[in-house]
C-alpha positions as CSV (number, residue, x, y, z in Angstrom):
1,X,10.0,9.1,2.7
2,X,7.8,7.4,0.0
3,X,6.0,5.7,2.8
4,X,5.2,9.0,4.3
5,X,4.2,10.5,1.0
6,X,1.9,7.4,0.4
7,X,0.4,7.8,3.8
8,X,-0.4,11.5,3.1
9,X,-2.0,10.5,-0.2
10,X,-4.6,8.3,1.6
11,X,-4.9,10.2,4.9
12,X,-6.0,13.4,3.0
13,X,-9.1,11.8,1.3
14,X,-9.8,9.7,4.4
15,X,-10.1,12.9,6.5
16,X,-11.8,15.2,3.9
17,X,-14.1,12.9,1.9
18,X,-16.4,11.9,4.8
19,X,-17.1,15.6,5.2
20,X,-17.2,16.5,1.6
21,X,-19.4,13.6,0.6
22,X,-22.0,14.5,3.2
23,X,-22.1,18.2,2.2
24,X,-22.1,17.7,-1.6
25,X,-24.0,14.4,-1.7
26,X,-23.5,12.0,-4.7
27,X,-24.5,14.6,-7.3
28,X,-21.9,17.1,-6.2
29,X,-19.1,14.7,-5.8
30,X,-20.1,13.1,-9.1
31,X,-19.8,16.4,-11.0
32,X,-16.3,17.0,-9.7
33,X,-15.3,13.4,-10.4
34,X,-16.6,13.6,-14.0
35,X,-14.8,16.9,-14.6
36,X,-11.6,15.5,-13.2
37,X,-11.7,12.4,-15.3
38,X,-12.5,14.3,-18.5
39,X,-9.7,16.9,-17.9
40,X,-7.4,13.9,-17.3
41,X,-7.7,13.1,-21.0
42,X,-6.5,16.6,-22.0
43,X,-3.7,16.3,-19.4
44,X,-2.7,12.9,-20.8
45,X,-2.4,14.5,-24.2
46,X,-0.2,17.3,-22.8
47,X,2.0,14.9,-20.8
48,X,2.6,12.5,-23.7
49,X,3.9,9.8,-21.5
50,X,6.8,12.0,-20.2
51,X,6.0,11.3,-16.5
52,X,7.2,7.7,-16.9
53,X,9.7,8.1,-19.8
54,X,11.3,11.2,-18.1
55,X,12.1,9.1,-15.0
56,X,14.0,6.5,-17.1
57,X,15.6,9.0,-19.4
58,X,16.9,11.2,-16.6
59,X,17.9,8.3,-14.4
60,X,20.2,7.0,-17.0
61,X,22.2,10.3,-17.3
62,X,21.9,11.6,-13.7
63,X,25.7,11.3,-13.2
64,X,26.3,13.7,-16.1
65,X,24.9,17.2,-15.2
66,X,25.2,18.5,-18.8
67,X,23.5,15.6,-20.3
68,X,20.9,15.6,-17.5
69,X,20.2,19.4,-18.1
70,X,19.9,18.8,-21.9
71,X,17.4,16.0,-21.4
72,X,15.3,17.9,-18.9
73,X,15.2,21.0,-21.1
74,X,14.1,18.9,-24.1
75,X,11.3,17.2,-22.2
76,X,10.2,20.4,-20.6
77,X,9.9,22.2,-23.9
78,X,7.9,19.3,-25.4
79,X,5.6,19.2,-22.4
80,X,4.8,22.9,-22.5
81,X,4.2,22.9,-26.3
82,X,1.7,20.0,-26.0
83,X,0.1,21.7,-23.0
84,X,-0.7,24.7,-25.2
85,X,-2.3,22.5,-27.8
86,X,-4.2,20.6,-25.1
87,X,-5.7,24.0,-23.8
88,X,-6.7,24.9,-27.4
89,X,-8.6,21.6,-27.7
90,X,-10.2,22.0,-24.3
91,X,-11.4,25.5,-25.3
92,X,-13.0,24.2,-28.4
93,X,-14.7,21.4,-26.4
94,X,-16.1,23.8,-23.7
95,X,-17.8,26.0,-26.3
96,X,-19.2,23.2,-28.5
97,X,-20.4,20.6,-26.0
98,X,-23.3,21.9,-23.9
99,X,-22.8,19.3,-21.2
100,X,-19.4,21.0,-20.6
101,X,-20.4,24.6,-21.3
102,X,-23.0,24.6,-18.5
103,X,-20.3,23.8,-15.9
104,X,-17.5,25.7,-17.7
105,X,-16.2,27.4,-14.5
106,X,-15.5,24.0,-12.9
107,X,-13.7,22.6,-15.9
108,X,-11.6,25.7,-16.4
109,X,-10.5,25.5,-12.7
110,X,-9.8,21.8,-12.8
111,X,-7.8,22.3,-16.0
112,X,-5.1,24.2,-14.1
113,X,-3.6,20.7,-13.5
114,X,-2.4,20.7,-17.1
115,X,-0.2,23.8,-16.7
116,X,0.9,22.9,-13.2
117,X,2.0,19.4,-14.3
118,X,3.8,20.7,-17.3
119,X,6.1,23.1,-15.2
120,X,6.4,20.7,-12.3
121,X,9.0,18.3,-13.8
122,X,8.1,15.7,-11.2
123,X,9.8,13.1,-13.4
124,X,13.2,14.8,-12.9
125,X,12.9,14.7,-9.1
126,X,11.9,11.1,-9.1
127,X,14.8,10.2,-11.4
128,X,17.2,11.8,-8.9
129,X,15.3,10.0,-6.0
130,X,14.6,13.3,-4.3
131,X,11.8,11.7,-2.2
132,X,12.5,13.8,0.9
133,X,11.8,17.0,-1.0
134,X,8.8,15.5,-2.8
135,X,7.3,14.3,0.4
136,X,7.6,17.4,2.5
137,X,6.3,19.7,-0.2
138,X,3.4,17.4,-0.9
139,X,2.4,17.0,2.7
140,X,2.5,20.8,3.3
141,X,0.2,21.5,0.4
142,X,-2.2,18.7,1.3
143,X,-2.4,20.0,4.9
144,X,-3.3,23.5,3.6
145,X,-5.9,22.0,1.3
146,X,-7.4,20.0,4.1
147,X,-7.9,23.1,6.3
148,X,-9.3,25.0,3.3
149,X,-12.0,22.4,2.7
150,X,-13.4,22.6,6.3
151,X,-13.3,26.4,6.1
152,X,-14.7,27.0,2.6
153,X,-17.1,24.2,1.8
154,X,-20.5,24.3,3.6
155,X,-23.2,24.0,0.9
156,X,-24.1,21.7,-2.0
157,X,-23.3,24.5,-4.4
158,X,-19.7,24.6,-3.3
159,X,-18.7,21.7,-5.5
160,X,-16.6,24.2,-7.6
161,X,-14.6,25.2,-4.6
162,X,-14.0,21.5,-3.9
163,X,-12.7,21.0,-7.4
164,X,-10.3,24.0,-6.9
165,X,-9.0,22.8,-3.6
166,X,-8.5,19.2,-5.0
167,X,-6.4,20.6,-7.8
168,X,-4.4,22.7,-5.2
169,X,-3.7,19.7,-3.1
170,X,-2.5,17.6,-6.0
171,X,-0.7,20.0,-8.3
172,X,0.0,23.4,-6.8
173,X,3.3,22.2,-5.3
174,X,4.6,21.9,-8.8
175,X,5.2,25.7,-8.8
176,X,7.9,25.1,-6.1
177,X,9.3,22.4,-8.4
178,X,9.8,24.8,-11.2
179,X,11.6,27.3,-9.1
180,X,13.7,24.7,-7.2
181,X,15.0,22.9,-10.2
182,X,18.1,25.1,-10.6
183,X,19.6,23.0,-7.7
184,X,19.9,20.0,-9.9
185,X,20.2,21.2,-13.5
186,X,21.5,24.4,-15.2
187,X,18.7,26.9,-16.0
188,X,20.7,28.4,-19.0
189,X,20.6,26.6,-22.3
190,X,23.5,24.1,-22.8
191,X,23.1,23.6,-26.5
192,X,23.2,20.4,-28.6
193,X,19.4,19.8,-28.2
194,X,17.9,17.0,-30.3
195,X,14.2,16.5,-29.7
196,X,14.1,13.7,-32.3
197,X,15.8,11.2,-30.0
198,X,12.8,11.3,-27.7
199,X,10.1,11.0,-30.4
200,X,10.1,7.1,-30.7
201,X,10.1,6.2,-27.0
202,X,7.8,9.0,-26.1
203,X,5.3,7.9,-28.7
204,X,5.2,4.5,-27.1
205,X,4.8,5.9,-23.6
206,X,2.2,8.3,-24.9
207,X,0.3,5.4,-26.4
208,X,0.7,3.6,-23.1
209,X,-0.8,6.6,-21.2
210,X,-3.7,6.8,-23.7
211,X,-4.5,3.1,-23.2
212,X,-4.2,3.3,-19.4
213,X,-6.3,6.5,-19.2
214,X,-9.0,4.9,-21.4
215,X,-9.6,2.0,-19.0
216,X,-8.9,3.9,-15.7
217,X,-11.0,7.1,-16.5
218,X,-13.3,5.9,-19.3
219,X,-15.7,4.3,-16.9
220,X,-16.4,7.6,-15.0
221,X,-16.7,9.6,-18.3
222,X,-19.0,7.0,-19.8
223,X,-21.1,7.0,-16.6
224,X,-21.3,10.8,-16.8
225,X,-22.6,10.7,-20.4
226,X,-24.8,7.6,-20.1
227,X,-26.3,7.9,-16.6
228,X,-26.6,10.6,-14.0
229,X,-24.2,12.6,-11.7
230,X,-25.7,10.5,-8.8
231,X,-24.4,7.3,-10.3
232,X,-21.0,8.9,-11.0
233,X,-21.0,9.9,-7.3
234,X,-21.6,6.3,-6.2
235,X,-18.9,5.0,-8.4
236,X,-16.5,7.8,-7.2
237,X,-17.1,6.7,-3.6
238,X,-16.2,3.1,-4.4
239,X,-13.2,4.1,-6.4
240,X,-12.0,6.5,-3.7
241,X,-11.3,3.6,-1.3
242,X,-9.7,1.5,-4.0
243,X,-7.5,4.4,-4.9
244,X,-6.4,4.9,-1.3
245,X,-5.4,1.3,-0.9
246,X,-3.8,1.1,-4.4
247,X,-1.5,4.0,-3.6
248,X,0.0,2.0,-0.7
249,X,0.4,-1.1,-2.9
250,X,2.0,0.6,-5.9
251,X,4.3,2.9,-3.8
252,X,7.2,0.4,-4.0
253,X,7.1,0.1,-7.7
254,X,7.2,4.0,-8.0
255,X,10.4,4.1,-5.9
256,X,12.1,1.2,-7.6
257,X,11.7,2.5,-11.3
258,X,14.8,4.7,-11.2
259,X,16.8,2.1,-9.2
260,X,15.8,-0.7,-11.6
261,X,16.7,1.5,-14.6
262,X,20.0,2.2,-13.0
263,X,20.8,-1.5,-12.4
264,X,19.9,-2.4,-16.0
265,X,22.1,0.4,-17.3
266,X,25.1,-0.8,-15.1
267,X,24.5,-4.4,-16.1
268,X,23.6,-5.5,-12.5
269,X,21.1,-8.1,-13.4
270,X,21.3,-10.0,-10.2
271,X,20.4,-6.9,-8.2
272,X,17.6,-6.2,-10.7
273,X,16.2,-9.7,-10.2
274,X,16.5,-9.5,-6.5
275,X,14.4,-6.3,-6.1
276,X,11.9,-7.6,-8.6
277,X,11.2,-10.8,-6.6
278,X,11.0,-8.7,-3.4
279,X,8.6,-6.3,-5.0
280,X,6.1,-9.0,-6.3
281,X,6.2,-10.7,-2.9
282,X,5.5,-7.2,-1.3
283,X,2.4,-6.8,-3.4
284,X,1.1,-10.2,-2.8
285,X,1.5,-9.9,0.9
286,X,0.0,-6.4,1.1
287,X,-2.8,-6.4,-1.5
288,X,-4.4,-9.7,-0.7
289,X,-5.5,-8.9,2.8
290,X,-6.8,-5.5,1.7
291,X,-9.0,-7.1,-0.9
292,X,-10.5,-9.7,1.4
293,X,-11.0,-7.1,4.3
294,X,-12.8,-4.5,2.1
295,X,-15.0,-7.1,0.4
296,X,-16.2,-8.1,3.8
297,X,-16.4,-4.6,5.2
298,X,-17.5,-2.7,2.1
299,X,-20.7,-1.3,3.7
300,X,-18.9,0.0,6.7
301,X,-16.1,1.5,4.6
302,X,-18.6,3.3,2.3
303,X,-20.7,4.6,5.2
304,X,-17.6,5.8,7.1
305,X,-16.1,7.6,4.1
306,X,-19.2,8.8,2.4
307,X,-22.3,8.5,4.6
308,X,-25.4,6.4,4.4
309,X,-26.5,8.3,1.2
310,X,-24.1,6.2,-0.7
311,X,-25.6,2.8,-0.4
312,X,-25.5,2.4,-4.1
313,X,-21.7,2.4,-3.8
314,X,-21.4,-0.8,-1.8
315,X,-21.7,-3.5,-4.5
316,X,-19.5,-1.4,-7.0
317,X,-16.8,-1.3,-4.3
318,X,-16.9,-5.1,-3.6
319,X,-16.6,-5.7,-7.4
320,X,-13.8,-3.3,-8.0
321,X,-11.6,-3.8,-4.9
322,X,-9.8,-6.9,-6.3
323,X,-8.2,-4.7,-8.9
324,X,-5.8,-3.7,-6.1
325,X,-4.0,-7.0,-6.4
326,X,-3.9,-7.1,-10.3
327,X,-2.8,-3.5,-10.7
328,X,-0.2,-4.0,-8.0
329,X,1.3,-7.0,-9.8
330,X,1.1,-5.4,-13.4
331,X,2.6,-2.2,-11.9
332,X,5.7,-4.3,-11.0
333,X,5.9,-6.3,-14.1
334,X,5.3,-3.3,-16.4
335,X,6.9,-0.3,-14.8
336,X,9.7,-2.1,-12.9
337,X,10.6,-5.0,-15.2
338,X,9.5,-4.2,-18.8
339,X,10.2,-0.4,-18.8
340,X,13.8,-0.6,-17.5
341,X,14.5,-3.3,-20.0
342,X,13.3,-1.0,-22.8
343,X,10.3,-3.4,-23.6
344,X,7.6,-0.8,-23.0
345,X,5.9,-1.8,-26.2
346,X,4.7,-4.9,-24.4
347,X,3.2,-2.7,-21.7
348,X,1.5,-0.8,-24.4
349,X,0.0,-3.9,-26.0
350,X,-1.3,-5.1,-22.6
351,X,-2.9,-1.8,-21.9
352,X,-4.5,-1.7,-25.3
353,X,-6.1,-5.1,-24.5
354,X,-7.3,-3.7,-21.2
355,X,-8.8,-0.5,-22.9
356,X,-10.6,-2.6,-25.5
357,X,-12.0,-5.0,-23.0
358,X,-13.1,-2.1,-20.7
359,X,-14.7,-0.2,-23.6
360,X,-16.8,-3.2,-24.8
361,X,-17.9,-4.2,-21.4
362,X,-18.8,-0.6,-20.4
363,X,-21.0,-0.2,-23.5
364,X,-22.7,-3.5,-22.6
365,X,-23.0,-3.2,-18.8
366,X,-23.3,0.5,-17.9
367,X,-26.8,1.0,-19.4
368,X,-28.1,-1.9,-17.3
369,X,-26.0,-1.9,-14.2
370,X,-24.8,1.7,-14.0
371,X,-21.9,2.0,-11.4
372,X,-21.7,-1.8,-10.9
373,X,-21.4,-2.3,-14.6
374,X,-18.4,0.1,-14.7
375,X,-16.8,-1.8,-11.8
376,X,-17.2,-5.1,-13.6
377,X,-15.7,-3.7,-16.8
378,X,-12.7,-2.3,-14.9
379,X,-12.1,-5.5,-13.0
380,X,-12.1,-7.7,-16.1
381,X,-9.9,-5.1,-17.9
382,X,-7.3,-5.3,-15.2
383,X,-7.4,-9.1,-15.2
384,X,-6.8,-9.0,-18.9
385,X,-3.8,-6.8,-18.6
386,X,-2.3,-9.1,-15.8
387,X,-2.8,-12.2,-17.9
388,X,-1.2,-10.6,-21.0
389,X,1.9,-9.5,-19.1
390,X,2.2,-12.7,-17.3
391,X,2.2,-14.7,-20.5
392,X,4.9,-12.5,-22.0
393,X,7.0,-12.5,-18.9
394,X,6.5,-16.1,-17.8
395,X,10.1,-17.1,-18.2
396,X,11.4,-14.0,-16.2
397,X,8.9,-13.9,-13.4
398,X,7.9,-17.5,-12.9
399,X,10.6,-18.1,-10.3
400,X,9.7,-14.9,-8.4
401,X,6.0,-16.1,-8.3
402,X,7.1,-19.5,-7.0
403,X,8.9,-17.8,-4.2
404,X,5.7,-16.3,-2.8
405,X,4.5,-18.3,0.1
406,X,0.8,-18.8,-0.9
407,X,0.1,-21.3,1.8
408,X,1.2,-19.0,4.6
409,X,-0.8,-16.0,3.2
410,X,-3.9,-18.2,3.0
411,X,-3.5,-19.5,6.6
412,X,-3.0,-15.9,7.8
413,X,-6.1,-14.8,5.9
414,X,-8.3,-17.5,7.3
415,X,-7.2,-16.7,10.9
416,X,-7.7,-12.9,10.3
417,X,-11.2,-13.4,8.9
418,X,-12.2,-15.6,11.9
419,X,-10.8,-13.0,14.3
420,X,-13.0,-10.2,13.1
421,X,-16.1,-11.5,11.4
422,X,-18.1,-11.5,14.7
423,X,-17.9,-7.6,14.6
424,X,-20.6,-7.6,11.9
425,X,-23.1,-9.3,14.3
426,X,-23.2,-6.2,16.5
427,X,-24.8,-2.9,15.7
428,X,-21.7,-0.9,16.0
429,X,-21.2,2.5,14.2
430,X,-19.2,2.2,11.0
431,X,-16.2,3.9,12.6
432,X,-16.2,1.5,15.5
433,X,-16.7,-1.5,13.3
434,X,-13.8,-0.6,11.1
435,X,-11.6,0.3,14.1
436,X,-12.2,-3.1,15.8
437,X,-12.3,-5.3,12.8
438,X,-9.4,-3.6,11.1
439,X,-7.1,-3.9,14.2
440,X,-8.0,-7.5,14.6
441,X,-7.8,-8.5,10.9
442,X,-4.5,-6.8,10.1
443,X,-3.1,-7.5,13.5
444,X,-3.6,-11.2,13.4
445,X,-2.5,-11.3,9.7
446,X,0.8,-9.9,10.6
447,X,1.2,-12.0,13.8
448,X,0.5,-15.2,12.0
449,X,3.0,-14.4,9.2
450,X,5.6,-13.7,11.8
451,X,4.8,-17.0,13.5
452,X,5.0,-18.8,10.2
453,X,8.4,-17.0,9.6
454,X,7.4,-15.2,6.4
455,X,10.9,-13.9,5.3
456,X,9.8,-10.4,4.0
457,X,7.6,-9.8,7.1
458,X,10.4,-10.9,9.4
459,X,12.9,-8.6,7.6
460,X,10.6,-5.6,8.0
461,X,9.8,-6.5,11.6
462,X,13.6,-6.8,12.4
463,X,14.3,-3.5,10.7
464,X,11.6,-1.8,12.8
465,X,13.0,-3.3,16.0
466,X,16.5,-2.2,15.2
467,X,15.4,1.4,14.5
468,X,13.5,1.5,17.8
469,X,16.6,0.2,19.6
470,X,18.8,2.8,18.1
471,X,16.4,5.6,19.1
472,X,16.1,4.4,22.7
């Protein structure tokens, strides 16, 4: 189910963004990207780290309906209260900053994500591992949004509509979450509420969210204030491909958080270590070929997704695409290892390091290199986070990293590159180039790993064959 959810998350932009980018051009997509990144800061304040903390807190008490209900009510109340304060702060900003006031309609529409996320209680559904419901609901709303984009966006001035439909695709389904929650918890008050028990852990998760948001969205915001909407559009095109690939790589960590928390709570440390090792291996096997392929075929990827008007996005994409690997690994080390072990303070420190590095490099590089400077800052920031977490966790993860078969991955990558590099010698369209090269590259990568008997790849292949055999 989470694989299907992940697929919908990258199929939606792959289908819509080629159309949208050619209609709105870099300036239009840059405006929406800047607005979305800025509103994300207010949403971060409203969420207070609850999206991650809530999964762990609810997963620990999911066998006790009364305790689960009490926890969910407490977190929902805190979320709504902080959302109200976030809207007050946003209102002040809209009427005092001319850069925002001139496009206030767009910011107001995009800000609906704050209210919808507050009532959505996505953390509860993830804690209960309701991935079938989450997936079906998400896919339906994304499909409606996809159709709406083709029907309603036809001119460069339609960027506000694009912002509205984007929010609809990502957050409108939370309305159903709110009305469906009675199936899992009691709607009526159960008493015995104690908000204070959440203050300390939430404060840490909130600080983590602040640090993460700074170095994941600060680049776009700083580009918007320091350069032009066109530069933001270039950077957004580069980040769009990275985000699509990253959603695939981090999907496993998202699913395993409630399971990891449950294993730790039950004292099943061997099971905890087993899925941690498998998760790190999964990221290495999946992220590495993505990085290599999209560095080689960055131009074709950008032209396919955004059009030839986005030449300025090619180099930023080549610079930022390696973050897929580092974010994938830190996602496992941070969210799947440190958080279930109640060591989220380490995650916070690592993200503060990343935020400081990103801020300093952005200030130095964006004025000179624009989108490429922002990409460099983000890459080095993610490497900094990875190195910090690796140093802290070296005793716990060193065996897991040793079990990754680097030699097999390297051989598979060499064969994959040789199999598809000739495609660049011909004047194919970007679509045909990606289709041929992608099929060859990832096809040979998987085949070589199977021949070399890579354990995880073999396991996945056997599972697929067994399911096909059962359905025949």
